[in-house]
C-alpha positions, 0 to 999 in steps of 0.5 A: 527490480524491473519496471514491469515489477516497479508498476504492479504487472504480478497483480493487484489487490482491491481491499477495504478496511483490514490488514493485508499481506503479501509483496507489494511495491505500489498502493492507490487509495481509491477514497480517503484512507486511513493506514495504521501500520506499515512493515518493511517499508525498505528505504525508510523507516515504518510510519506508525500512521498514514492518512491517503486522500482519494488518488494518492499513490504511495510507493516503496517496498511494503509486506504488511499493511494495515487500513483503518477506513477507506478502500485501496489498491495494493499492487504487487 
């Protein structure tokens, strides 16, 4: 994966609570956010839940993520 792909050069999606599918490499919380499902987290086991504080960023390869609360930007 090139650096441009790793940092979202292929676009991003602003998302509130709900499900999101696609190929994403970075998720940044704009508000305190609760993630309950992350599928296909490459290189590690999928966490059952994850809480992100506003301003937090998570890197990886994500294909399905579900938010219970908060607002995030998911970068492709």
